[in-house]
Backbone as JSON, one array per atom type, in Angstrom:
{
  "sequence": "XXXXXXXXXXXXXXXXXXXXXXXXXXXXXXXXXXXXXXXXXXXXXXXXXXXXXXXXXXXXXXXXXXXXXXXXXXXXXXXXXXXXXXXXXXXXXXXXXXXXXXXXXXXXXXXXXXXXXXXXXXXXXXXXXXXXXXXXXXXXXXXXXXXXXXXXXXXXXXXXXXXXXXXXXXXXXXXXXXXXXXXXXXXXXXXXXXXXXXXXXXXXXXXXXXXXX",
  "N": [[-43.29, -59.88, 236.98], [-40.63, -58.59, 235.08], [-39.92, -59.52, 231.77], [-36.81, -60.62, 230.4], [-35.0, -58.54, 228.05], [-33.42, -59.63, 226.17], [-32.21, -62.49, 224.32], [-30.25, -65.5, 224.4], [-28.02, -66.74, 222.02], [-26.24, -69.36, 220.42], [-23.09, -68.83, 219.06], [-20.57, -69.72, 218.47], [-18.04, -72.29, 218.8], [-15.49, -73.43, 220.87], [-12.59, -74.71, 219.55], [-9.86, -75.08, 219.63], [-6.6, -74.19, 221.02], [-4.1, -71.59, 221.13], [-0.78, -70.72, 221.47], [0.6, -69.13, 224.46], [-0.91, -67.27, 225.75], [-3.64, -67.42, 226.0], [-5.17, -67.38, 223.66], [-7.81, -68.5, 221.56], [-9.12, -70.8, 219.14], [-12.06, -70.7, 217.3], [-14.89, -72.5, 216.12], [-17.1, -71.26, 213.77], [-20.43, -70.46, 214.28], [-22.33, -68.82, 213.2], [-23.71, -66.67, 210.73], [-22.74, -64.13, 210.53], [-20.0, -63.43, 211.53], [-18.36, -61.21, 211.64], [-19.91, -59.31, 212.83], [-20.61, -60.4, 215.3], [-18.18, -61.06, 216.53], [-16.53, -58.87, 217.86], [-14.29, -56.52, 219.19], [-14.7, -55.75, 222.58], [-17.3, -56.69, 222.79], [-19.32, -59.07, 224.57], [-19.14, -62.55, 225.16], [-20.6, -65.64, 226.28], [-19.91, -68.63, 228.04], [-21.79, -71.5, 227.2], [-24.81, -71.81, 228.99], [-23.9, -70.44, 231.18], [-23.49, -67.51, 233.23], [-21.18, -66.17, 233.13], [-19.2, -63.62, 231.82], [-17.27, -63.13, 228.94], [-15.13, -60.94, 227.66], [-14.47, -59.85, 224.48], [-11.26, -59.29, 223.27], [-9.43, -59.32, 221.11], [-10.06, -60.18, 217.69], [-10.03, -62.2, 214.83], [-10.19, -63.61, 211.53], [-9.15, -67.0, 210.89], [-6.27, -67.4, 209.05], [-5.37, -69.5, 207.41], [-7.3, -71.46, 207.28], [-10.54, -72.75, 208.41], [-12.63, -70.9, 210.73], [-12.22, -68.62, 213.58], [-9.81, -66.6, 215.32], [-9.81, -65.77, 218.71], [-9.29, -63.61, 221.5], [-9.73, -63.04, 224.99], [-10.49, -60.62, 227.49], [-10.67, -61.56, 230.08], [-9.28, -63.93, 230.06], [-6.14, -64.89, 230.52], [-4.04, -66.65, 230.11], [-2.81, -69.84, 228.87], [-3.67, -71.94, 230.49], [-6.0, -70.94, 231.67], [-7.53, -70.68, 229.39], [-7.86, -73.3, 228.67], [-10.04, -74.43, 230.0], [-12.12, -73.7, 228.45], [-12.12, -75.3, 226.24], [-13.81, -76.95, 223.65], [-16.17, -75.8, 224.46], [-19.38, -74.31, 223.92], [-20.12, -71.02, 222.83], [-22.1, -68.28, 223.69], [-24.03, -65.45, 222.56], [-25.58, -62.39, 223.53], [-28.71, -61.37, 222.29], [-30.68, -58.76, 221.22], [-34.13, -58.66, 221.67], [-35.57, -56.84, 220.3], [-34.31, -56.5, 217.96], [-34.38, -55.96, 214.53], [-36.29, -57.98, 212.34], [-36.63, -59.15, 209.1], [-39.58, -59.66, 207.03], [-40.7, -63.0, 207.2], [-38.38, -63.93, 208.33], [-36.68, -65.77, 210.88], [-35.38, -66.8, 214.1], [-32.94, -69.32, 214.5], [-33.25, -70.94, 216.77], [-35.95, -70.88, 217.08], [-36.93, -72.63, 215.28], [-36.24, -75.11, 216.22], [-37.81, -77.9, 217.61], [-40.13, -77.67, 216.14], [-42.92, -79.3, 214.58], [-42.75, -81.66, 211.99], [-44.57, -82.21, 209.15], [-46.1, -84.27, 206.59], [-47.63, -83.73, 203.32], [-50.12, -84.82, 203.62], [-50.68, -84.46, 206.22], [-49.55, -86.2, 208.02], [-47.41, -86.89, 210.76], [-43.93, -86.56, 210.71], [-41.91, -86.29, 212.48], [-39.93, -84.25, 214.75], [-38.11, -81.14, 214.61], [-34.88, -81.36, 215.65], [-32.36, -80.31, 215.54], [-30.14, -78.03, 213.81], [-28.11, -77.54, 210.98], [-25.57, -76.35, 208.68], [-25.25, -76.88, 205.19], [-23.35, -76.15, 202.67], [-24.92, -73.49, 201.0], [-27.35, -73.85, 202.11], [-29.6, -74.42, 204.88], [-29.99, -77.28, 206.97], [-32.33, -79.32, 208.5], [-32.33, -81.42, 211.27], [-34.33, -84.1, 211.76], [-36.18, -85.86, 214.13], [-37.69, -88.63, 215.94], [-39.9, -89.6, 214.56], [-41.84, -91.9, 212.45], [-39.98, -92.9, 210.61], [-37.56, -92.7, 211.79], [-34.46, -90.92, 212.41], [-33.79, -88.26, 210.14], [-32.37, -86.07, 207.63], [-33.39, -82.9, 206.68], [-33.43, -80.81, 204.02], [-33.69, -77.31, 204.0], [-35.19, -76.06, 201.74], [-36.98, -74.64, 198.92], [-38.07, -76.57, 197.16], [-38.58, -78.72, 198.73], [-39.64, -77.96, 201.27], [-42.85, -77.06, 201.85], [-44.63, -75.54, 203.37], [-43.77, -73.2, 205.65], [-43.85, -72.55, 208.85], [-42.78, -71.83, 211.56], [-43.59, -70.26, 213.69], [-46.04, -71.25, 214.31], [-45.28, -73.69, 215.0], [-45.01, -75.65, 213.04], [-43.9, -77.37, 210.17], [-44.36, -78.09, 206.85], [-43.78, -80.63, 204.52], [-42.76, -82.0, 201.32], [-43.6, -85.34, 200.46], [-41.56, -86.66, 199.21], [-39.28, -86.19, 200.59], [-38.83, -88.26, 202.3], [-37.18, -90.06, 201.1], [-34.74, -89.17, 201.76], [-34.18, -90.19, 204.17], [-32.43, -92.25, 204.08], [-29.86, -91.37, 204.44], [-27.57, -88.67, 205.44], [-27.69, -85.33, 204.07], [-25.36, -84.39, 201.57], [-22.51, -82.71, 202.68], [-20.02, -80.1, 202.92], [-18.14, -80.79, 204.83], [-17.66, -83.36, 207.3], [-20.37, -83.84, 209.56], [-20.64, -83.46, 212.99], [-22.0, -85.9, 215.15], [-22.37, -85.41, 217.73], [-24.12, -84.38, 220.65], [-26.01, -81.46, 220.36], [-26.35, -78.06, 221.68], [-29.03, -76.87, 223.87], [-32.18, -75.18, 223.27], [-31.12, -72.67, 222.52], [-29.56, -72.68, 220.22], [-28.37, -71.59, 217.43], [-28.24, -68.7, 215.38], [-29.81, -65.87, 213.93], [-32.54, -66.35, 211.75], [-33.42, -66.76, 208.25], [-34.94, -66.14, 205.09], [-38.22, -67.42, 204.31], [-39.16, -70.48, 202.53], [-40.01, -69.42, 200.09], [-38.17, -67.6, 199.31], [-34.9, -66.81, 197.89], [-32.99, -68.68, 198.63], [-32.51, -70.63, 201.26], [-34.81, -71.88, 203.78], [-34.19, -70.87, 206.24], [-31.6, -68.79, 207.58], [-28.32, -68.22, 209.01], [-27.14, -66.57, 212.07], [-27.05, -63.03, 212.63]],
  "CA": [[-41.83, -59.88, 236.76], [-40.31, -58.14, 233.73], [-39.21, -60.52, 230.97], [-35.57, -60.06, 229.85], [-35.12, -57.98, 226.7], [-32.48, -60.32, 225.29], [-32.08, -63.94, 224.29], [-28.9, -65.98, 224.13], [-27.88, -67.66, 220.9], [-24.89, -69.9, 220.29], [-22.45, -68.26, 217.87], [-19.24, -70.29, 218.24], [-17.58, -73.37, 219.67], [-14.04, -73.41, 221.01], [-12.05, -75.93, 218.96], [-8.43, -75.24, 219.85], [-5.88, -73.13, 221.71], [-2.89, -71.19, 220.42], [0.15, -69.92, 222.25], [0.61, -69.17, 225.92], [-1.61, -66.12, 226.3], [-5.09, -67.6, 226.09], [-5.89, -67.26, 222.39], [-8.56, -69.7, 221.21], [-9.68, -70.88, 217.79], [-13.46, -71.09, 217.42], [-15.73, -72.87, 214.98], [-18.11, -70.22, 213.63], [-21.81, -70.95, 214.19], [-23.13, -67.66, 212.86], [-23.44, -66.17, 209.38], [-22.18, -62.79, 210.59], [-18.97, -63.37, 212.57], [-17.8, -59.87, 211.74], [-20.77, -58.54, 213.74], [-20.62, -61.03, 216.62], [-16.85, -61.12, 217.12], [-16.05, -57.49, 217.84], [-13.65, -56.14, 220.45], [-15.59, -55.1, 223.53], [-18.53, -57.45, 222.96], [-19.19, -60.18, 225.52], [-19.69, -63.88, 224.91], [-20.81, -66.39, 227.52], [-19.96, -70.09, 227.9], [-23.19, -71.94, 227.19], [-25.39, -72.15, 230.28], [-23.22, -69.7, 232.25], [-23.6, -66.05, 233.2], [-19.83, -65.6, 233.06], [-18.97, -62.82, 230.62], [-15.93, -63.11, 228.37], [-15.08, -59.75, 226.82], [-13.55, -60.03, 223.36], [-10.17, -58.32, 223.21], [-9.05, -59.31, 219.7], [-10.79, -61.16, 216.88], [-9.57, -62.21, 213.44], [-10.37, -64.91, 210.87], [-7.97, -67.85, 210.73], [-5.8, -67.12, 207.69], [-5.09, -70.69, 206.6], [-8.29, -72.5, 207.54], [-11.82, -72.24, 208.91], [-12.7, -70.45, 212.12], [-11.7, -67.31, 213.99], [-9.01, -66.5, 216.53], [-10.33, -64.81, 219.68], [-8.74, -63.49, 222.85], [-10.68, -62.44, 225.93], [-9.88, -59.84, 228.56], [-10.67, -62.35, 231.32], [-8.47, -65.14, 229.87], [-4.8, -64.36, 230.35], [-3.01, -67.64, 229.82], [-3.3, -71.06, 228.25], [-4.38, -72.74, 231.49], [-7.35, -70.39, 231.8], [-8.25, -70.97, 228.15], [-8.09, -74.74, 228.56], [-11.37, -74.78, 230.51], [-13.09, -73.38, 227.4], [-12.0, -76.21, 225.11], [-15.06, -77.59, 223.22], [-17.36, -75.1, 224.98], [-20.17, -73.44, 223.05], [-20.15, -69.64, 223.29], [-23.35, -67.62, 223.37], [-24.09, -63.99, 222.53], [-26.88, -61.8, 223.82], [-29.37, -60.78, 221.13], [-31.81, -57.92, 221.61], [-35.38, -59.12, 221.06], [-36.1, -55.78, 219.44], [-33.55, -56.51, 216.71], [-35.32, -56.05, 213.41], [-36.32, -59.17, 211.49], [-37.39, -58.95, 207.88], [-40.7, -60.6, 206.9], [-40.31, -64.37, 206.91], [-37.16, -64.32, 209.03], [-36.83, -66.34, 212.22], [-34.16, -67.26, 214.72], [-32.82, -70.77, 214.37], [-33.78, -71.66, 217.93], [-37.41, -70.95, 216.95], [-37.24, -73.78, 214.43], [-36.07, -76.31, 217.04], [-39.06, -78.34, 218.23], [-41.27, -77.61, 215.21], [-43.38, -80.58, 214.06], [-42.62, -81.8, 210.55], [-45.7, -82.97, 208.62], [-46.15, -84.39, 205.14], [-48.76, -83.01, 202.73], [-51.37, -85.43, 204.09], [-50.84, -84.17, 207.64], [-48.91, -87.2, 208.87], [-46.24, -86.34, 211.43], [-42.69, -87.25, 210.38], [-40.97, -86.07, 213.57], [-39.75, -82.85, 215.15], [-36.78, -80.62, 214.34], [-34.06, -81.48, 216.86], [-31.08, -79.63, 215.37], [-29.97, -77.34, 212.54], [-26.73, -77.32, 210.57], [-25.46, -75.78, 207.34], [-24.58, -77.64, 204.14], [-23.25, -75.18, 201.59], [-25.71, -72.28, 201.25], [-28.66, -74.23, 202.66], [-29.7, -75.03, 206.19], [-30.54, -78.62, 207.01], [-32.94, -79.62, 209.79], [-32.26, -82.82, 211.71], [-35.68, -84.46, 212.22], [-36.14, -87.08, 214.93], [-38.88, -89.01, 216.71], [-41.0, -90.0, 213.71], [-41.9, -93.32, 212.08], [-38.83, -93.34, 209.81], [-36.34, -92.44, 212.52], [-33.81, -89.63, 212.16], [-33.36, -87.94, 208.78], [-31.96, -84.69, 207.42], [-34.36, -82.2, 205.84], [-32.92, -79.54, 203.48], [-34.68, -76.24, 204.1], [-35.26, -75.43, 200.42], [-38.36, -74.52, 198.42], [-38.56, -77.78, 196.5], [-38.91, -79.72, 199.75], [-40.48, -77.36, 202.31], [-44.01, -76.46, 201.19], [-45.22, -74.55, 204.28], [-42.79, -72.95, 206.71], [-44.55, -71.73, 209.85], [-42.29, -72.18, 212.89], [-44.34, -69.55, 214.73], [-47.13, -72.16, 214.68], [-44.69, -74.96, 215.37], [-45.29, -76.62, 211.99], [-43.24, -77.3, 208.87], [-44.97, -79.09, 205.96], [-42.79, -80.98, 203.51], [-43.14, -82.96, 200.29], [-43.32, -86.72, 200.88], [-40.31, -87.13, 198.6], [-38.19, -86.02, 201.54], [-38.6, -89.52, 203.0], [-36.05, -90.74, 200.46], [-33.52, -88.69, 202.4], [-33.97, -90.91, 205.43], [-31.36, -93.23, 203.92], [-28.58, -90.83, 204.87], [-27.54, -87.22, 205.53], [-27.4, -84.53, 202.89], [-23.93, -84.19, 201.4], [-22.04, -81.46, 203.23], [-18.62, -79.92, 202.6], [-17.32, -81.41, 205.86], [-18.49, -84.25, 208.12], [-21.11, -83.21, 210.65], [-20.54, -84.2, 214.24], [-23.24, -86.41, 215.71], [-22.39, -85.11, 219.15], [-25.31, -83.64, 221.06], [-25.94, -80.01, 220.26], [-26.92, -77.4, 222.85], [-30.47, -76.78, 223.96], [-32.89, -74.33, 222.32], [-30.42, -71.46, 222.13], [-28.57, -73.13, 219.27], [-27.63, -70.67, 216.6], [-28.65, -67.32, 215.37], [-30.96, -65.33, 213.25], [-32.94, -67.09, 210.57], [-33.56, -65.98, 207.04], [-36.2, -66.13, 204.36], [-39.01, -68.64, 204.16], [-38.77, -71.15, 201.29], [-40.34, -68.66, 198.9], [-37.04, -66.74, 198.99], [-33.97, -67.28, 196.88], [-32.12, -69.77, 199.04], [-33.04, -71.6, 202.2], [-35.89, -71.44, 204.64], [-33.59, -70.07, 207.3], [-30.18, -68.52, 207.48], [-27.71, -68.13, 210.32], [-27.31, -65.37, 212.87], [-26.42, -61.82, 212.15]],
  "C": [[-41.55, -59.53, 235.3], [-39.5, -59.2, 232.99], [-37.94, -59.89, 230.4], [-35.75, -59.61, 228.41], [-34.2, -58.67, 225.71], [-32.64, -61.82, 225.38], [-30.61, -64.27, 224.11], [-28.95, -66.93, 222.94], [-26.44, -68.13, 220.83], [-24.29, -69.41, 218.98], [-21.1, -68.9, 217.56], [-19.02, -71.48, 219.16], [-16.06, -73.37, 219.69], [-13.49, -74.76, 220.54], [-10.56, -76.13, 219.2], [-7.85, -74.04, 220.56], [-4.62, -72.81, 220.92], [-2.03, -70.34, 221.34], [-0.06, -70.03, 223.74], [-0.28, -68.12, 226.56], [-3.13, -66.21, 226.2], [-5.85, -67.44, 224.8], [-6.58, -68.59, 222.06], [-9.0, -69.62, 219.75], [-11.1, -71.4, 217.92], [-14.02, -71.52, 216.07], [-16.86, -71.85, 214.92], [-19.48, -70.85, 213.44], [-22.77, -69.79, 213.98], [-22.76, -67.22, 211.46], [-22.72, -64.82, 209.4], [-21.1, -62.69, 211.67], [-18.39, -61.98, 212.74], [-18.64, -58.96, 212.62], [-20.73, -59.09, 215.16], [-19.27, -60.97, 217.31], [-16.18, -59.76, 216.97], [-15.43, -57.18, 219.2], [-14.61, -55.35, 221.32], [-16.91, -55.81, 223.73], [-18.28, -58.65, 223.87], [-19.81, -61.44, 224.95], [-19.77, -64.61, 226.24], [-20.68, -67.89, 227.23], [-21.4, -70.56, 228.04], [-23.66, -72.36, 228.58], [-24.79, -71.39, 231.45], [-23.48, -68.21, 232.1], [-22.23, -65.38, 233.15], [-19.64, -64.86, 231.75], [-17.51, -62.89, 230.22], [-15.89, -61.98, 227.36], [-14.03, -59.93, 225.73], [-12.52, -58.91, 223.34], [-9.66, -58.18, 221.78], [-9.82, -60.4, 218.97], [-10.31, -61.05, 215.44], [-9.84, -63.57, 212.83], [-9.05, -65.68, 210.84], [-7.52, -67.74, 209.27], [-5.71, -68.36, 206.82], [-6.08, -71.81, 206.85], [-9.58, -71.9, 208.06], [-11.69, -71.73, 210.34], [-12.15, -69.05, 212.33], [-10.8, -67.51, 215.19], [-9.62, -65.44, 217.44], [-9.44, -64.79, 220.91], [-9.75, -62.74, 223.7], [-9.93, -61.74, 227.05], [-9.71, -60.67, 229.83], [-9.81, -63.61, 231.24], [-7.05, -64.71, 229.55], [-3.74, -65.37, 230.0], [-3.65, -68.92, 229.29], [-4.09, -71.91, 229.24], [-5.81, -72.25, 231.66], [-8.18, -70.69, 230.56], [-8.62, -72.44, 228.04], [-9.49, -75.13, 229.02], [-12.46, -74.48, 229.48], [-13.07, -74.38, 226.25], [-13.32, -76.96, 224.89], [-16.32, -76.92, 223.75], [-18.06, -74.34, 223.86], [-20.21, -72.05, 223.67], [-21.41, -68.96, 222.79], [-23.18, -66.11, 223.34], [-25.49, -63.55, 222.9], [-27.43, -61.14, 222.56], [-30.58, -60.01, 221.61], [-33.06, -58.42, 220.9], [-35.99, -58.08, 220.14], [-35.35, -55.7, 218.12], [-34.49, -56.79, 215.55], [-35.16, -57.36, 212.66], [-37.15, -58.84, 210.26], [-38.54, -59.95, 207.82], [-40.2, -61.99, 206.51], [-39.06, -64.84, 207.62], [-37.49, -64.85, 210.42], [-35.44, -66.58, 212.79], [-34.12, -68.78, 214.64], [-33.42, -71.49, 215.57], [-35.3, -71.75, 217.88], [-37.84, -72.12, 216.07], [-37.14, -75.09, 215.22], [-37.39, -76.64, 217.73], [-40.27, -78.28, 217.33], [-41.62, -79.02, 214.71], [-43.26, -80.57, 212.54], [-43.73, -82.73, 210.06], [-45.52, -83.16, 207.13], [-47.42, -83.71, 204.63], [-50.11, -83.57, 203.16], [-51.6, -85.2, 205.58], [-50.24, -85.2, 208.57], [-47.63, -86.62, 209.47], [-45.02, -87.21, 211.15], [-41.64, -87.12, 211.48], [-40.92, -84.61, 213.94], [-38.31, -82.44, 214.84], [-35.98, -80.62, 215.65], [-32.76, -80.69, 216.75], [-31.09, -78.95, 214.01], [-28.48, -77.29, 212.24], [-26.73, -76.81, 209.14], [-24.73, -76.74, 206.42], [-24.52, -76.74, 202.91], [-24.04, -73.93, 201.94], [-27.02, -72.59, 201.94], [-28.53, -74.68, 204.1], [-30.32, -76.41, 206.04], [-31.07, -78.86, 208.41], [-32.78, -81.11, 210.08], [-33.6, -83.15, 212.36], [-35.6, -85.8, 212.94], [-37.53, -87.38, 215.5], [-40.06, -89.44, 215.88], [-40.92, -91.46, 213.31], [-40.71, -93.81, 211.27], [-37.51, -93.11, 210.53], [-35.75, -91.08, 212.17], [-33.5, -89.46, 210.67], [-33.08, -86.45, 208.69], [-32.84, -84.05, 206.36], [-33.75, -80.91, 205.32], [-34.02, -78.48, 203.5], [-34.7, -75.44, 202.81], [-36.68, -75.51, 199.88], [-38.91, -75.8, 197.84], [-39.01, -78.84, 197.49], [-39.89, -79.17, 200.77], [-41.62, -76.6, 201.64], [-44.7, -75.4, 202.06], [-44.29, -74.41, 205.47], [-43.42, -72.01, 207.72], [-44.07, -72.1, 211.25], [-43.0, -71.43, 214.0], [-45.55, -70.34, 215.17], [-46.6, -73.53, 215.06], [-44.86, -76.04, 214.33], [-44.45, -76.32, 210.75], [-43.82, -78.43, 208.02], [-44.02, -79.35, 204.8], [-43.39, -81.95, 202.49], [-42.75, -84.37, 200.75], [-42.02, -87.26, 200.31], [-39.13, -87.01, 199.55], [-37.88, -87.33, 202.27], [-37.46, -90.3, 202.38], [-34.74, -90.33, 201.1], [-33.23, -89.42, 203.7], [-32.85, -91.93, 205.32], [-30.02, -92.69, 204.38], [-28.61, -89.33, 204.87], [-27.28, -86.57, 204.19], [-25.89, -84.34, 202.8], [-23.56, -82.8, 201.9], [-20.55, -81.32, 202.92], [-17.68, -80.54, 203.62], [-18.2, -82.3, 206.7], [-19.14, -83.49, 209.26], [-21.01, -84.08, 211.89], [-21.92, -84.66, 214.67], [-23.34, -86.15, 217.21], [-23.59, -84.23, 219.47], [-25.06, -82.14, 220.96], [-26.57, -79.37, 221.5], [-28.44, -77.37, 222.8], [-30.99, -75.71, 223.02], [-32.1, -73.15, 221.81], [-29.35, -71.69, 221.08], [-27.82, -72.02, 218.54], [-28.35, -69.34, 216.52], [-29.86, -67.0, 214.56], [-31.26, -66.12, 212.0], [-33.13, -66.17, 209.39], [-34.92, -66.14, 206.41], [-36.91, -67.47, 204.43], [-38.7, -69.24, 202.8], [-39.19, -70.43, 200.02], [-39.21, -67.75, 198.46], [-36.09, -67.41, 198.02], [-33.19, -68.51, 197.31], [-32.85, -70.69, 199.99], [-34.15, -71.01, 203.04], [-35.38, -70.61, 205.79], [-32.13, -69.85, 207.0], [-29.64, -68.29, 208.87], [-27.82, -66.77, 210.95], [-26.59, -64.19, 212.26], [-25.22, -61.47, 213.0]]
}
């Protein structure tokens, strides 16, 4: 059986409705909304094969997010079923990745080890705090903690092997989450198809991963 040539990644979450004609406001979960939110491109409610064809797309002028309308959504009642839904985009597996780049969903499930090889947990989620990504690590001896994906903390970044090695100093972060510009929801995130394309390993200028293109 031929394996599909595309993956699905989550690029947005519907956060509100506007007007009577089905316009929705989405929280952006991709670094490249101008590439993902283009008229004629299709998005899919998470876990569904239903295609929603983007008709119009524009950034929200007075706040975060984007306004989207879909060809298949003609009124507010039809848009209401999308409230709080995650929206996925198809990504071609042949899409070029620069050396050291990964997709965020490839980081989910990676084991986090300290320099002595002790397991601290596994990456269960990813979110952004400023210019850096932060990995939510769960299931280890210190419970849940937030791991900034930056060079000073991440010493070996090898999600293709399912391993991320960090400095033991990261355990001090178990006391609370990394400061972020806005509160992070503790609501359960989607399965492996979370967000988008990753970025440079910690040897780069910023974070170990970046969002989708």
